[in-house]
N, C-alpha and C positions, 0 to 999 in steps of 0.2 A: 759750429754752425750747423743747423738742422737742414737736411735735404728735403725738398718738397716732393710730394708724390709724383708730380709730373716729371721732374728732373730725374727721379729714381726709375720710373718706367722707361724714360728715354735712354738712359745708361743701360738698363737691363735689356732693352731691344738691341742695342749696339753690341753688347757682350753675347747675347744669343746669336746674332748673326755671325759673329766670328766663330762660334762654336759649331753652328750647322754648315758653315761653308768649308770647314776642314775636310779634305778628302778622307774617305773612310768607307767601311762597309755599306753604309746607307747610300752614299753617292754611287758606289759601284751597282748596287741593286736597283737604284732608280733609273739609272742610265740603260741597264739591261732591260728593265720592264717598260721603260718609255718607248722602246723601239716599236712594240705592238700596240700601246695604248697611250694616247696623248695625255690622258689625265691620270696616268699611273702614279705620278708624283703626289697628287692630292690624296689618293687612296692610301698610298704608303705613309703619308703624313698623318692620316687618321689611325692607321695601324700603330704608328709610333706613339700617338697620344694614348692609346689603349694601355700602354706600358707606362708612359711618362706621367700621366696625370695622377694615377694612384701612387706613383713614386714620389711626387711633389707632396701629396697629402701625407705620405708616411714620413717623410723628412720633417715636415711641418709638425707633425704630432710626436716627434722625438725618436724616431727609428733610424735616423741618419747615422748615428754613432754605431749602431748594430751593422748597418750595411757597410760602414767604413772600417770595420774591425779586420785586422790582418788575416784572420782565419776565413772570414766570408769572402774577402777579396781574393784570396787564393783560389777558393772553390769557383768563384765567378770566372776568373781568368782561365782556369783549366776547362771547365764546362763550356763556357762561351767560346774559348779558342778552338776547341774540338769541333763545336757545331759550325763555326764559321769556316773552318778548314773543309769539313764534309760538304758544305754548300758550294764552296768554291771548287772543290774537286769535281763534284757533279756538273757544274757549269763548264768547267774546263774540258770535260769529256765530250760535251755536246756543242762546243763553240764553233766547230766546223759544219754543222748540220745545215740543212737547207735554209736559205735567206728566210727570216721571219720567225724561225723556230728558236725558242729560248728554253734551254734546259737547266736543271739544277735548282731553280727557285721555285717556291710554290706558285701554283697556277694564278691564284689570287693575289693581286697587288696589296690588298688590304692585309691578307695574311703574311705576305712578304714583310710588310712593315712591322708587324707584330714579332715575327721570328727574327728578323735581322736586329731589330732594337733589343729584344729580349736576350739575344745571345751575345750581344756586344758589351764586353766588360768595361770598355773605355766610356760608354754611355753612363754607367753607374759611378765610375770614378769621377767623372766630370760633375755629376749631380752631388756627390758627397764632398766635393771640394769647392769648385766655383759656383755650382748650383746652390749648395747649402748657404753660402755667403749671401747670394741674392735672395733666398728664401728668408734668411734672418733679417735682411734689409726690408723685405716686403711685409714681414710680420710686424714690424714697427707701426705699421699703418692699420694693424688689425686684420681680421679675416678678409676685409674688403681689399686690402693690399695684396694678399695672397691670390685672391681671385682675379684681381686686375693684372697682376704679374703673369698668371697662367694665360690670361687672354692676350697679353702682349707677346709673351714667348712663343706660344704654339704657332701663331701666324707666320713667324719667321721660319719655322720648319716647313710649313705649308707653302710659302712663297718660293723658298729655295728649291724644294722638291719638285714643285710644278714647273718651275723654270727649267729645271734639268730634263724633266720628261718631255715637256713641250718641244725643247730645243732638239732632243734626240729624235722625237717623232717627225718634226719637220724636216730635219736633215736626212731621213732615211732614204729618200729618193735617190740620193747619191751613193747608197750602200750597195756594194756588190758582195758576193759570198765571201771574197777574200777580206774586204773591209770589215764585214760582220765578224769574221773569225778573229781578226786582230782586235777589235774593240771588246768582244766577248771574253777573248783570252785575257786581255788586260784586266777586265772587270773581275774575272775569276781569279787571277793572280793576286789582285788586291785583297780579296776575301781570304785566299789561302795565306797570303803574307801576314795579314793581320791575325789569323788563327794561329800560325806558327809563333809569331811574336808574343802573342798573349800566353801561350803555353810555356815558351822559353823563359819569359819574364818571371815566371813563378820560381824557376830554378837559379836565376842569376842573382 
């Protein structure tokens, strides 16, 4: 039985939301940047799209198997893991600074979205597994299906990231320096933890 385009897009949106809502480097970065900027999540989502949309196009045009090759995956895990560890370590060192000061991440939320997305190996792995299956499904409806899939998927990233940054920004009036230190330390440890995990996973 053939799936209609509408039903496919609905299922793609549901799968996309389960992916973006999983805690990870992007979540930690969005919370950290959301303290100082209510709309940091939207800017991070735009930065995320800078990496994601070309990747969708690359998979659609047949480069997915190259990205999913064992050698390329190993390189992504090592390079990305080291980069995330570095960002987390920088944030960890400044977690106890004055209230409102955020260290470790790029000053621009847009650049943060690009950097955190580009250095996250799990992002690429998701796209060459779950994402590739969705792209294959979208391709059955032609290029219009790919375009509509992209237009359905990215707003999921946008909505979740903006929800996190707005929630963080609105709650900051209750933040003391101690609370900030705890929150930013947790965010930093998330980045460090993923960095270590990605590097070690290549050796296991």
